[in-house]
mmCIF file of the C-alpha atoms, coordinates in Angstrom:
data_MODEL
# 
_entry.id   MODEL 
# 
loop_
_atom_site.group_PDB 
_atom_site.id 
_atom_site.type_symbol 
_atom_site.label_atom_id 
_atom_site.label_alt_id 
_atom_site.label_comp_id 
_atom_site.label_asym_id 
_atom_site.label_entity_id 
_atom_site.label_seq_id 
_atom_site.pdbx_PDB_ins_code 
_atom_site.Cartn_x 
_atom_site.Cartn_y 
_atom_site.Cartn_z 
_atom_site.occupancy 
_atom_site.B_iso_or_equiv 
_atom_site.pdbx_formal_charge 
_atom_site.auth_seq_id 
_atom_site.auth_comp_id 
_atom_site.auth_asym_id 
_atom_site.auth_atom_id 
_atom_site.pdbx_PDB_model_num 
ATOM 1   C CA . UNK A 1 1   ? 0.000   0.000   0.000   1.00 0.00 ? 1   UNK A CA 1 
ATOM 2   C CA . UNK A 1 2   ? 2.889   2.374   0.718   1.00 0.00 ? 2   UNK A CA 1 
ATOM 3   C CA . UNK A 1 3   ? 4.122   1.957   -2.857  1.00 0.00 ? 3   UNK A CA 1 
ATOM 4   C CA . UNK A 1 4   ? 0.646   2.726   -4.245  1.00 0.00 ? 4   UNK A CA 1 
ATOM 5   C CA . UNK A 1 5   ? 0.341   5.741   -1.975  1.00 0.00 ? 5   UNK A CA 1 
ATOM 6   C CA . UNK A 1 6   ? 3.712   6.989   -3.228  1.00 0.00 ? 6   UNK A CA 1 
ATOM 7   C CA . UNK A 1 7   ? 2.662   6.592   -6.861  1.00 0.00 ? 7   UNK A CA 1 
ATOM 8   C CA . UNK A 1 8   ? -0.705  8.274   -6.434  1.00 0.00 ? 8   UNK A CA 1 
ATOM 9   C CA . UNK A 1 9   ? 0.670   11.123  -4.361  1.00 0.00 ? 9   UNK A CA 1 
ATOM 10  C CA . UNK A 1 10  ? 3.475   12.351  -6.628  1.00 0.00 ? 10  UNK A CA 1 
ATOM 11  C CA . UNK A 1 11  ? 3.263   10.345  -9.850  1.00 0.00 ? 11  UNK A CA 1 
ATOM 12  C CA . UNK A 1 12  ? 6.818   9.062   -9.387  1.00 0.00 ? 12  UNK A CA 1 
ATOM 13  C CA . UNK A 1 13  ? 7.907   5.607   -10.504 1.00 0.00 ? 13  UNK A CA 1 
ATOM 14  C CA . UNK A 1 14  ? 10.697  3.283   -9.472  1.00 0.00 ? 14  UNK A CA 1 
ATOM 15  C CA . UNK A 1 15  ? 11.350  -0.323  -10.415 1.00 0.00 ? 15  UNK A CA 1 
ATOM 16  C CA . UNK A 1 16  ? 9.030   -1.668  -7.746  1.00 0.00 ? 16  UNK A CA 1 
ATOM 17  C CA . UNK A 1 17  ? 6.188   0.737   -8.537  1.00 0.00 ? 17  UNK A CA 1 
ATOM 18  C CA . UNK A 1 18  ? 6.495   0.053   -12.287 1.00 0.00 ? 18  UNK A CA 1 
ATOM 19  C CA . UNK A 1 19  ? 6.155   -3.696  -11.682 1.00 0.00 ? 19  UNK A CA 1 
ATOM 20  C CA . UNK A 1 20  ? 3.189   -3.236  -9.348  1.00 0.00 ? 20  UNK A CA 1 
ATOM 21  C CA . UNK A 1 21  ? 1.361   -0.795  -11.634 1.00 0.00 ? 21  UNK A CA 1 
ATOM 22  C CA . UNK A 1 22  ? 2.099   -3.086  -14.573 1.00 0.00 ? 22  UNK A CA 1 
ATOM 23  C CA . UNK A 1 23  ? 0.546   -6.057  -12.785 1.00 0.00 ? 23  UNK A CA 1 
ATOM 24  C CA . UNK A 1 24  ? -2.483  -3.942  -11.923 1.00 0.00 ? 24  UNK A CA 1 
ATOM 25  C CA . UNK A 1 25  ? -2.755  -2.918  -15.589 1.00 0.00 ? 25  UNK A CA 1 
ATOM 26  C CA . UNK A 1 26  ? -2.752  -6.593  -16.626 1.00 0.00 ? 26  UNK A CA 1 
ATOM 27  C CA . UNK A 1 27  ? -5.451  -7.473  -14.073 1.00 0.00 ? 27  UNK A CA 1 
ATOM 28  C CA . UNK A 1 28  ? -7.655  -4.511  -15.041 1.00 0.00 ? 28  UNK A CA 1 
ATOM 29  C CA . UNK A 1 29  ? -7.150  -5.292  -18.745 1.00 0.00 ? 29  UNK A CA 1 
ATOM 30  C CA . UNK A 1 30  ? -8.303  -8.867  -18.180 1.00 0.00 ? 30  UNK A CA 1 
ATOM 31  C CA . UNK A 1 31  ? -11.336 -7.601  -16.263 1.00 0.00 ? 31  UNK A CA 1 
ATOM 32  C CA . UNK A 1 32  ? -12.226 -5.210  -19.099 1.00 0.00 ? 32  UNK A CA 1 
ATOM 33  C CA . UNK A 1 33  ? -11.806 -7.970  -21.697 1.00 0.00 ? 33  UNK A CA 1 
ATOM 34  C CA . UNK A 1 34  ? -13.934 -10.384 -19.649 1.00 0.00 ? 34  UNK A CA 1 
ATOM 35  C CA . UNK A 1 35  ? -16.751 -7.874  -19.178 1.00 0.00 ? 35  UNK A CA 1 
ATOM 36  C CA . UNK A 1 36  ? -16.662 -7.056  -22.892 1.00 0.00 ? 36  UNK A CA 1 
ATOM 37  C CA . UNK A 1 37  ? -17.115 -10.732 -23.800 1.00 0.00 ? 37  UNK A CA 1 
ATOM 38  C CA . UNK A 1 38  ? -20.011 -11.059 -21.341 1.00 0.00 ? 38  UNK A CA 1 
ATOM 39  C CA . UNK A 1 39  ? -21.906 -7.950  -22.438 1.00 0.00 ? 39  UNK A CA 1 
ATOM 40  C CA . UNK A 1 40  ? -21.630 -7.861  -26.234 1.00 0.00 ? 40  UNK A CA 1 
ATOM 41  C CA . UNK A 1 41  ? -20.755 -9.860  -29.324 1.00 0.00 ? 41  UNK A CA 1 
ATOM 42  C CA . UNK A 1 42  ? -17.011 -10.032 -29.700 1.00 0.00 ? 42  UNK A CA 1 
ATOM 43  C CA . UNK A 1 43  ? -14.017 -11.403 -31.537 1.00 0.00 ? 43  UNK A CA 1 
ATOM 44  C CA . UNK A 1 44  ? -10.976 -13.076 -30.028 1.00 0.00 ? 44  UNK A CA 1 
ATOM 45  C CA . UNK A 1 45  ? -8.622  -10.480 -31.541 1.00 0.00 ? 45  UNK A CA 1 
ATOM 46  C CA . UNK A 1 46  ? -10.474 -7.583  -29.911 1.00 0.00 ? 46  UNK A CA 1 
ATOM 47  C CA . UNK A 1 47  ? -10.662 -9.418  -26.582 1.00 0.00 ? 47  UNK A CA 1 
ATOM 48  C CA . UNK A 1 48  ? -6.889  -9.924  -26.548 1.00 0.00 ? 48  UNK A CA 1 
ATOM 49  C CA . UNK A 1 49  ? -6.376  -6.285  -27.529 1.00 0.00 ? 49  UNK A CA 1 
ATOM 50  C CA . UNK A 1 50  ? -8.518  -5.062  -24.629 1.00 0.00 ? 50  UNK A CA 1 
ATOM 51  C CA . UNK A 1 51  ? -6.610  -7.287  -22.211 1.00 0.00 ? 51  UNK A CA 1 
ATOM 52  C CA . UNK A 1 52  ? -3.187  -5.839  -23.091 1.00 0.00 ? 52  UNK A CA 1 
ATOM 53  C CA . UNK A 1 53  ? -4.159  -2.267  -24.018 1.00 0.00 ? 53  UNK A CA 1 
ATOM 54  C CA . UNK A 1 54  ? -4.056  -0.780  -20.470 1.00 0.00 ? 54  UNK A CA 1 
ATOM 55  C CA . UNK A 1 55  ? -0.525  -2.119  -19.978 1.00 0.00 ? 55  UNK A CA 1 
ATOM 56  C CA . UNK A 1 56  ? 0.637   -0.776  -23.348 1.00 0.00 ? 56  UNK A CA 1 
ATOM 57  C CA . UNK A 1 57  ? -0.878  2.670   -22.797 1.00 0.00 ? 57  UNK A CA 1 
ATOM 58  C CA . UNK A 1 58  ? 0.586   2.790   -19.293 1.00 0.00 ? 58  UNK A CA 1 
ATOM 59  C CA . UNK A 1 59  ? 4.089   2.055   -20.635 1.00 0.00 ? 59  UNK A CA 1 
ATOM 60  C CA . UNK A 1 60  ? 3.666   4.666   -23.375 1.00 0.00 ? 60  UNK A CA 1 
ATOM 61  C CA . UNK A 1 61  ? 2.691   7.340   -20.827 1.00 0.00 ? 61  UNK A CA 1 
ATOM 62  C CA . UNK A 1 62  ? 5.641   6.415   -18.632 1.00 0.00 ? 62  UNK A CA 1 
ATOM 63  C CA . UNK A 1 63  ? 8.015   6.625   -21.602 1.00 0.00 ? 63  UNK A CA 1 
ATOM 64  C CA . UNK A 1 64  ? 6.779   10.073  -22.582 1.00 0.00 ? 64  UNK A CA 1 
ATOM 65  C CA . UNK A 1 65  ? 6.839   11.579  -19.087 1.00 0.00 ? 65  UNK A CA 1 
ATOM 66  C CA . UNK A 1 66  ? 7.486   15.117  -20.332 1.00 0.00 ? 66  UNK A CA 1 
ATOM 67  C CA . UNK A 1 67  ? 10.053  14.144  -22.995 1.00 0.00 ? 67  UNK A CA 1 
ATOM 68  C CA . UNK A 1 68  ? 9.153   16.079  -26.171 1.00 0.00 ? 68  UNK A CA 1 
ATOM 69  C CA . UNK A 1 69  ? 11.279  13.933  -28.479 1.00 0.00 ? 69  UNK A CA 1 
ATOM 70  C CA . UNK A 1 70  ? 9.769   10.710  -27.199 1.00 0.00 ? 70  UNK A CA 1 
ATOM 71  C CA . UNK A 1 71  ? 6.282   12.209  -27.485 1.00 0.00 ? 71  UNK A CA 1 
ATOM 72  C CA . UNK A 1 72  ? 6.788   13.017  -31.183 1.00 0.00 ? 72  UNK A CA 1 
ATOM 73  C CA . UNK A 1 73  ? 8.205   9.543   -31.882 1.00 0.00 ? 73  UNK A CA 1 
ATOM 74  C CA . UNK A 1 74  ? 5.273   7.820   -30.182 1.00 0.00 ? 74  UNK A CA 1 
ATOM 75  C CA . UNK A 1 75  ? 2.802   10.062  -32.000 1.00 0.00 ? 75  UNK A CA 1 
ATOM 76  C CA . UNK A 1 76  ? 4.330   8.946   -35.295 1.00 0.00 ? 76  UNK A CA 1 
ATOM 77  C CA . UNK A 1 77  ? 4.096   5.292   -34.268 1.00 0.00 ? 77  UNK A CA 1 
ATOM 78  C CA . UNK A 1 78  ? 0.419   5.668   -33.361 1.00 0.00 ? 78  UNK A CA 1 
ATOM 79  C CA . UNK A 1 79  ? -0.219  7.362   -36.718 1.00 0.00 ? 79  UNK A CA 1 
ATOM 80  C CA . UNK A 1 80  ? 1.130   4.276   -38.500 1.00 0.00 ? 80  UNK A CA 1 
ATOM 81  C CA . UNK A 1 81  ? -0.963  1.939   -36.332 1.00 0.00 ? 81  UNK A CA 1 
ATOM 82  C CA . UNK A 1 82  ? -4.091  3.948   -37.111 1.00 0.00 ? 82  UNK A CA 1 
ATOM 83  C CA . UNK A 1 83  ? -3.858  3.143   -40.820 1.00 0.00 ? 83  UNK A CA 1 
ATOM 84  C CA . UNK A 1 84  ? -3.507  -0.571  -40.024 1.00 0.00 ? 84  UNK A CA 1 
ATOM 85  C CA . UNK A 1 85  ? -6.711  -0.612  -37.975 1.00 0.00 ? 85  UNK A CA 1 
ATOM 86  C CA . UNK A 1 86  ? -10.144 -1.680  -39.182 1.00 0.00 ? 86  UNK A CA 1 
ATOM 87  C CA . UNK A 1 87  ? -13.164 0.404   -38.114 1.00 0.00 ? 87  UNK A CA 1 
ATOM 88  C CA . UNK A 1 88  ? -15.400 -1.130  -35.465 1.00 0.00 ? 88  UNK A CA 1 
ATOM 89  C CA . UNK A 1 89  ? -18.870 -0.480  -34.149 1.00 0.00 ? 89  UNK A CA 1 
ATOM 90  C CA . UNK A 1 90  ? -19.545 2.025   -31.395 1.00 0.00 ? 90  UNK A CA 1 
ATOM 91  C CA . UNK A 1 91  ? -19.511 -0.621  -28.660 1.00 0.00 ? 91  UNK A CA 1 
ATOM 92  C CA . UNK A 1 92  ? -16.037 -1.800  -29.684 1.00 0.00 ? 92  UNK A CA 1 
ATOM 93  C CA . UNK A 1 93  ? -14.772 1.781   -29.881 1.00 0.00 ? 93  UNK A CA 1 
ATOM 94  C CA . UNK A 1 94  ? -16.124 2.457   -26.368 1.00 0.00 ? 94  UNK A CA 1 
ATOM 95  C CA . UNK A 1 95  ? -14.358 -0.634  -24.997 1.00 0.00 ? 95  UNK A CA 1 
ATOM 96  C CA . UNK A 1 96  ? -11.060 0.362   -26.603 1.00 0.00 ? 96  UNK A CA 1 
ATOM 97  C CA . UNK A 1 97  ? -11.399 3.914   -25.266 1.00 0.00 ? 97  UNK A CA 1 
ATOM 98  C CA . UNK A 1 98  ? -12.244 2.520   -21.817 1.00 0.00 ? 98  UNK A CA 1 
ATOM 99  C CA . UNK A 1 99  ? -9.092  0.379   -21.804 1.00 0.00 ? 99  UNK A CA 1 
ATOM 100 C CA . UNK A 1 100 ? -6.993  3.339   -22.976 1.00 0.00 ? 100 UNK A CA 1 
ATOM 101 C CA . UNK A 1 101 ? -8.358  5.625   -20.237 1.00 0.00 ? 101 UNK A CA 1 
ATOM 102 C CA . UNK A 1 102 ? -7.536  3.003   -17.597 1.00 0.00 ? 102 UNK A CA 1 
ATOM 103 C CA . UNK A 1 103 ? -4.009  2.706   -19.014 1.00 0.00 ? 103 UNK A CA 1 
ATOM 104 C CA . UNK A 1 104 ? -3.669  6.485   -19.042 1.00 0.00 ? 104 UNK A CA 1 
ATOM 105 C CA . UNK A 1 105 ? -4.715  6.703   -15.386 1.00 0.00 ? 105 UNK A CA 1 
ATOM 106 C CA . UNK A 1 106 ? -2.213  4.004   -14.440 1.00 0.00 ? 106 UNK A CA 1 
ATOM 107 C CA . UNK A 1 107 ? 0.563   5.624   -16.464 1.00 0.00 ? 107 UNK A CA 1 
ATOM 108 C CA . UNK A 1 108 ? 0.099   8.940   -14.696 1.00 0.00 ? 108 UNK A CA 1 
ATOM 109 C CA . UNK A 1 109 ? 0.058   7.341   -11.246 1.00 0.00 ? 109 UNK A CA 1 
ATOM 110 C CA . UNK A 1 110 ? -3.675  7.423   -10.486 1.00 0.00 ? 110 UNK A CA 1 
ATOM 111 C CA . UNK A 1 111 ? -3.863  3.788   -9.419  1.00 0.00 ? 111 UNK A CA 1 
ATOM 112 C CA . UNK A 1 112 ? -6.924  4.090   -7.190  1.00 0.00 ? 112 UNK A CA 1 
ATOM 113 C CA . UNK A 1 113 ? -8.767  6.097   -9.848  1.00 0.00 ? 113 UNK A CA 1 
ATOM 114 C CA . UNK A 1 114 ? -8.035  3.408   -12.462 1.00 0.00 ? 114 UNK A CA 1 
ATOM 115 C CA . UNK A 1 115 ? -9.370  0.660   -10.176 1.00 0.00 ? 115 UNK A CA 1 
ATOM 116 C CA . UNK A 1 116 ? -12.466 2.676   -9.232  1.00 0.00 ? 116 UNK A CA 1 
ATOM 117 C CA . UNK A 1 117 ? -13.119 3.606   -12.872 1.00 0.00 ? 117 UNK A CA 1 
ATOM 118 C CA . UNK A 1 118 ? -12.853 -0.026  -13.959 1.00 0.00 ? 118 UNK A CA 1 
ATOM 119 C CA . UNK A 1 119 ? -15.283 -1.137  -11.259 1.00 0.00 ? 119 UNK A CA 1 
ATOM 120 C CA . UNK A 1 120 ? -17.878 1.573   -12.000 1.00 0.00 ? 120 UNK A CA 1 
ATOM 121 C CA . UNK A 1 121 ? -17.795 1.269   -15.800 1.00 0.00 ? 121 UNK A CA 1 
ATOM 122 C CA . UNK A 1 122 ? -17.858 -2.548  -15.736 1.00 0.00 ? 122 UNK A CA 1 
ATOM 123 C CA . UNK A 1 123 ? -20.838 -2.452  -13.369 1.00 0.00 ? 123 UNK A CA 1 
ATOM 124 C CA . UNK A 1 124 ? -22.631 -0.022  -15.701 1.00 0.00 ? 124 UNK A CA 1 
ATOM 125 C CA . UNK A 1 125 ? -21.890 -2.222  -18.724 1.00 0.00 ? 125 UNK A CA 1 
ATOM 126 C CA . UNK A 1 126 ? -23.345 -5.279  -16.977 1.00 0.00 ? 126 UNK A CA 1 
ATOM 127 C CA . UNK A 1 127 ? -26.490 -3.389  -15.929 1.00 0.00 ? 127 UNK A CA 1 
ATOM 128 C CA . UNK A 1 128 ? -27.051 -1.725  -19.310 1.00 0.00 ? 128 UNK A CA 1 
ATOM 129 C CA . UNK A 1 129 ? -26.422 -4.911  -21.288 1.00 0.00 ? 129 UNK A CA 1 
ATOM 130 C CA . UNK A 1 130 ? -29.280 -6.598  -19.382 1.00 0.00 ? 130 UNK A CA 1 
ATOM 131 C CA . UNK A 1 131 ? -31.638 -3.639  -19.768 1.00 0.00 ? 131 UNK A CA 1 
ATOM 132 C CA . UNK A 1 132 ? -33.905 -2.844  -22.716 1.00 0.00 ? 132 UNK A CA 1 
ATOM 133 C CA . UNK A 1 133 ? -32.255 0.537   -23.285 1.00 0.00 ? 133 UNK A CA 1 
ATOM 134 C CA . UNK A 1 134 ? -31.755 1.133   -27.020 1.00 0.00 ? 134 UNK A CA 1 
ATOM 135 C CA . UNK A 1 135 ? -33.364 -2.114  -28.173 1.00 0.00 ? 135 UNK A CA 1 
ATOM 136 C CA . UNK A 1 136 ? -35.319 -2.032  -31.427 1.00 0.00 ? 136 UNK A CA 1 
ATOM 137 C CA . UNK A 1 137 ? -38.859 -3.367  -31.650 1.00 0.00 ? 137 UNK A CA 1 
ATOM 138 C CA . UNK A 1 138 ? -38.941 -7.106  -32.342 1.00 0.00 ? 138 UNK A CA 1 
ATOM 139 C CA . UNK A 1 139 ? -41.195 -6.496  -35.362 1.00 0.00 ? 139 UNK A CA 1 
ATOM 140 C CA . UNK A 1 140 ? -38.871 -3.959  -37.035 1.00 0.00 ? 140 UNK A CA 1 
ATOM 141 C CA . UNK A 1 141 ? -37.205 -5.210  -40.217 1.00 0.00 ? 141 UNK A CA 1 
ATOM 142 C CA . UNK A 1 142 ? -35.025 -4.087  -43.104 1.00 0.00 ? 142 UNK A CA 1 
ATOM 143 C CA . UNK A 1 143 ? -36.212 -5.283  -46.511 1.00 0.00 ? 143 UNK A CA 1 
ATOM 144 C CA . UNK A 1 144 ? -33.849 -5.323  -49.486 1.00 0.00 ? 144 UNK A CA 1 
ATOM 145 C CA . UNK A 1 145 ? -35.563 -6.313  -52.702 1.00 0.00 ? 145 UNK A CA 1 
ATOM 146 C CA . UNK A 1 146 ? -34.648 -6.469  -56.394 1.00 0.00 ? 146 UNK A CA 1 
ATOM 147 C CA . UNK A 1 147 ? -37.123 -5.404  -59.076 1.00 0.00 ? 147 UNK A CA 1 
ATOM 148 C CA . UNK A 1 148 ? -36.913 -5.283  -62.868 1.00 0.00 ? 148 UNK A CA 1 
ATOM 149 C CA . UNK A 1 149 ? -36.637 -1.753  -64.276 1.00 0.00 ? 149 UNK A CA 1 
ATOM 150 C CA . UNK A 1 150 ? -39.928 -1.972  -66.197 1.00 0.00 ? 150 UNK A CA 1 
ATOM 151 C CA . UNK A 1 151 ? -41.903 -2.018  -62.899 1.00 0.00 ? 151 UNK A CA 1 
ATOM 152 C CA . UNK A 1 152 ? -43.023 1.018   -60.900 1.00 0.00 ? 152 UNK A CA 1 
ATOM 153 C CA . UNK A 1 153 ? -41.317 0.411   -57.561 1.00 0.00 ? 153 UNK A CA 1 
ATOM 154 C CA . UNK A 1 154 ? -43.362 3.181   -55.890 1.00 0.00 ? 154 UNK A CA 1 
ATOM 155 C CA . UNK A 1 155 ? -46.625 1.224   -56.150 1.00 0.00 ? 155 UNK A CA 1 
ATOM 156 C CA . UNK A 1 156 ? -45.965 -2.399  -57.104 1.00 0.00 ? 156 UNK A CA 1 
ATOM 157 C CA . UNK A 1 157 ? -45.727 -3.675  -53.490 1.00 0.00 ? 157 UNK A CA 1 
ATOM 158 C CA . UNK A 1 158 ? -48.332 -1.386  -51.881 1.00 0.00 ? 158 UNK A CA 1 
ATOM 159 C CA . UNK A 1 159 ? -51.047 -4.033  -51.491 1.00 0.00 ? 159 UNK A CA 1 
ATOM 160 C CA . UNK A 1 160 ? -48.596 -6.484  -49.875 1.00 0.00 ? 160 UNK A CA 1 
ATOM 161 C CA . UNK A 1 161 ? -47.219 -3.859  -47.515 1.00 0.00 ? 161 UNK A CA 1 
ATOM 162 C CA . UNK A 1 162 ? -50.747 -2.905  -46.481 1.00 0.00 ? 162 UNK A CA 1 
ATOM 163 C CA . UNK A 1 163 ? -51.515 -6.555  -45.706 1.00 0.00 ? 163 UNK A CA 1 
ATOM 164 C CA . UNK A 1 164 ? -48.382 -7.425  -43.732 1.00 0.00 ? 164 UNK A CA 1 
ATOM 165 C CA . UNK A 1 165 ? -46.968 -4.192  -42.255 1.00 0.00 ? 165 UNK A CA 1 
ATOM 166 C CA . UNK A 1 166 ? -48.042 -1.374  -39.960 1.00 0.00 ? 166 UNK A CA 1 
ATOM 167 C CA . UNK A 1 167 ? -45.279 1.011   -41.033 1.00 0.00 ? 167 UNK A CA 1 
ATOM 168 C CA . UNK A 1 168 ? -43.164 1.257   -44.169 1.00 0.00 ? 168 UNK A CA 1 
ATOM 169 C CA . UNK A 1 169 ? -40.436 3.710   -45.150 1.00 0.00 ? 169 UNK A CA 1 
ATOM 170 C CA . UNK A 1 170 ? -38.430 3.806   -48.364 1.00 0.00 ? 170 UNK A CA 1 
ATOM 171 C CA . UNK A 1 171 ? -34.758 4.185   -47.453 1.00 0.00 ? 171 UNK A CA 1 
ATOM 172 C CA . UNK A 1 172 ? -32.837 3.910   -50.697 1.00 0.00 ? 172 UNK A CA 1 
ATOM 173 C CA . UNK A 1 173 ? -33.178 3.027   -54.365 1.00 0.00 ? 173 UNK A CA 1 
ATOM 174 C CA . UNK A 1 174 ? -30.275 2.258   -56.669 1.00 0.00 ? 174 UNK A CA 1 
ATOM 175 C CA . UNK A 1 175 ? -29.795 0.534   -60.005 1.00 0.00 ? 175 UNK A CA 1 
ATOM 176 C CA . UNK A 1 176 ? -27.610 -2.528  -60.570 1.00 0.00 ? 176 UNK A CA 1 
ATOM 177 C CA . UNK A 1 177 ? -26.750 -4.757  -63.548 1.00 0.00 ? 177 UNK A CA 1 
ATOM 178 C CA . UNK A 1 178 ? -26.171 -1.804  -65.889 1.00 0.00 ? 178 UNK A CA 1 
ATOM 179 C CA . UNK A 1 179 ? -29.423 -0.168  -64.790 1.00 0.00 ? 179 UNK A CA 1 
ATOM 180 C CA . UNK A 1 180 ? -31.655 -3.145  -65.613 1.00 0.00 ? 180 UNK A CA 1 
ATOM 181 C CA . UNK A 1 181 ? -32.515 -3.890  -61.956 1.00 0.00 ? 181 UNK A CA 1 
ATOM 182 C CA . UNK A 1 182 ? -33.705 -1.684  -59.094 1.00 0.00 ? 182 UNK A CA 1 
ATOM 183 C CA . UNK A 1 183 ? -32.363 -2.482  -55.625 1.00 0.00 ? 183 UNK A CA 1 
ATOM 184 C CA . UNK A 1 184 ? -34.818 -1.026  -53.110 1.00 0.00 ? 184 UNK A CA 1 
ATOM 185 C CA . UNK A 1 185 ? -34.281 -0.775  -49.345 1.00 0.00 ? 185 UNK A CA 1 
ATOM 186 C CA . UNK A 1 186 ? -37.215 -0.382  -46.968 1.00 0.00 ? 186 UNK A CA 1 
ATOM 187 C CA . UNK A 1 187 ? -37.538 0.034   -43.216 1.00 0.00 ? 187 UNK A CA 1 
ATOM 188 C CA . UNK A 1 188 ? -40.752 -1.603  -42.045 1.00 0.00 ? 188 UNK A CA 1 
ATOM 189 C CA . UNK A 1 189 ? -42.662 -2.871  -39.047 1.00 0.00 ? 189 UNK A CA 1 
ATOM 190 C CA . UNK A 1 190 ? -44.437 -6.201  -39.461 1.00 0.00 ? 190 UNK A CA 1 
ATOM 191 C CA . UNK A 1 191 ? -47.875 -6.857  -38.029 1.00 0.00 ? 191 UNK A CA 1 
ATOM 192 C CA . UNK A 1 192 ? -47.854 -9.186  -35.038 1.00 0.00 ? 192 UNK A CA 1 
ATOM 193 C CA . UNK A 1 193 ? -48.479 -12.844 -35.779 1.00 0.00 ? 193 UNK A CA 1 
ATOM 194 C CA . UNK A 1 194 ? -47.855 -12.657 -39.522 1.00 0.00 ? 194 UNK A CA 1 
ATOM 195 C CA . UNK A 1 195 ? -46.051 -15.436 -41.382 1.00 0.00 ? 195 UNK A CA 1 
ATOM 196 C CA . UNK A 1 196 ? -42.795 -14.049 -42.759 1.00 0.00 ? 196 UNK A CA 1 
ATOM 197 C CA . UNK A 1 197 ? -42.521 -16.828 -45.351 1.00 0.00 ? 197 UNK A CA 1 
ATOM 198 C CA . UNK A 1 198 ? -45.940 -15.927 -46.778 1.00 0.00 ? 198 UNK A CA 1 
ATOM 199 C CA . UNK A 1 199 ? -44.857 -12.284 -46.858 1.00 0.00 ? 199 UNK A CA 1 
ATOM 200 C CA . UNK A 1 200 ? -41.701 -13.125 -48.807 1.00 0.00 ? 200 UNK A CA 1 
ATOM 201 C CA . UNK A 1 201 ? -43.566 -15.513 -51.136 1.00 0.00 ? 201 UNK A CA 1 
ATOM 202 C CA . UNK A 1 202 ? -45.993 -12.762 -52.138 1.00 0.00 ? 202 UNK A CA 1 
ATOM 203 C CA . UNK A 1 203 ? -43.111 -10.362 -52.726 1.00 0.00 ? 203 UNK A CA 1 
ATOM 204 C CA . UNK A 1 204 ? -41.413 -12.978 -54.947 1.00 0.00 ? 204 UNK A CA 1 
ATOM 205 C CA . UNK A 1 205 ? -44.500 -13.124 -57.162 1.00 0.00 ? 205 UNK A CA 1 
ATOM 206 C CA . UNK A 1 206 ? -44.348 -9.355  -57.636 1.00 0.00 ? 206 UNK A CA 1 
ATOM 207 C CA . UNK A 1 207 ? -40.594 -9.072  -58.258 1.00 0.00 ? 207 UNK A CA 1 
ATOM 208 C CA . UNK A 1 208 ? -40.236 -12.056 -60.578 1.00 0.00 ? 208 UNK A CA 1 
ATOM 209 C CA . UNK A 1 209 ? -38.451 -14.243 -58.007 1.00 0.00 ? 209 UNK A CA 1 
ATOM 210 C CA . UNK A 1 210 ? -35.435 -11.916 -57.850 1.00 0.00 ? 210 UNK A CA 1 
ATOM 211 C CA . UNK A 1 211 ? -33.307 -11.532 -54.741 1.00 0.00 ? 211 UNK A CA 1 
ATOM 212 C CA . UNK A 1 212 ? -35.053 -10.585 -51.455 1.00 0.00 ? 212 UNK A CA 1 
ATOM 213 C CA . UNK A 1 213 ? -33.408 -10.031 -48.064 1.00 0.00 ? 213 UNK A CA 1 
ATOM 214 C CA . UNK A 1 214 ? -35.512 -9.550  -44.919 1.00 0.00 ? 214 UNK A CA 1 
ATOM 215 C CA . UNK A 1 215 ? -33.384 -8.903  -41.832 1.00 0.00 ? 215 UNK A CA 1 
ATOM 216 C CA . UNK A 1 216 ? -33.728 -7.681  -38.268 1.00 0.00 ? 216 UNK A CA 1 
ATOM 217 C CA . UNK A 1 217 ? -33.390 -3.929  -38.022 1.00 0.00 ? 217 UNK A CA 1 
ATOM 218 C CA . UNK A 1 218 ? -30.253 -2.746  -36.233 1.00 0.00 ? 218 UNK A CA 1 
ATOM 219 C CA . UNK A 1 219 ? -28.525 0.609   -35.966 1.00 0.00 ? 219 UNK A CA 1 
ATOM 220 C CA . UNK A 1 220 ? -25.168 -0.949  -36.723 1.00 0.00 ? 220 UNK A CA 1 
ATOM 221 C CA . UNK A 1 221 ? -23.858 -3.938  -38.531 1.00 0.00 ? 221 UNK A CA 1 
ATOM 222 C CA . UNK A 1 222 ? -23.650 -6.800  -36.056 1.00 0.00 ? 222 UNK A CA 1 
ATOM 223 C CA . UNK A 1 223 ? -20.782 -9.207  -35.813 1.00 0.00 ? 223 UNK A CA 1 
# 
């Protein structure tokens, strides 16, 4: 405890404090990675990244420690890493930012703050992941449908939509196959108790058995 008190009081580091803060970073990283896997869809690569990110950020902050030359060099290294990274959804970005903030707190000597932050945020993630906050209605769907160019896409499906949906919104229309096919995207809400297969079968009759995709409506692409 005396070592932790020394780190948190003046931000100084010696060999012993570096080892202790590093071990804490590993433990907190594993906690963050575990909570991420329990509260959202995930990949193994991201889970491993979250586990080691606090330790890496902590070491980076310790290396900088007011050294302008080191700061510029590390900034250049992070710029290269940025172009090697694939974009993720907002939940993944939040987890990465969470791990970085914990590493930043550890690297600047705020050990107790890093532990408290990890506990509070992980507790919030567990609670929110089991709540209905932000969930879409179970009847909401995205419909992607192909239609030959000689059909009027503004009216051809109206009778089917009236029969099977309570809400319909045209999202996007584009042409494919050299302009011979319309690809039409709708956001819709199905009536309760309807048979989705019957809905698709009736659409197939209207669009000449071209491609149809009916999927659950989400705000982001799911893993």
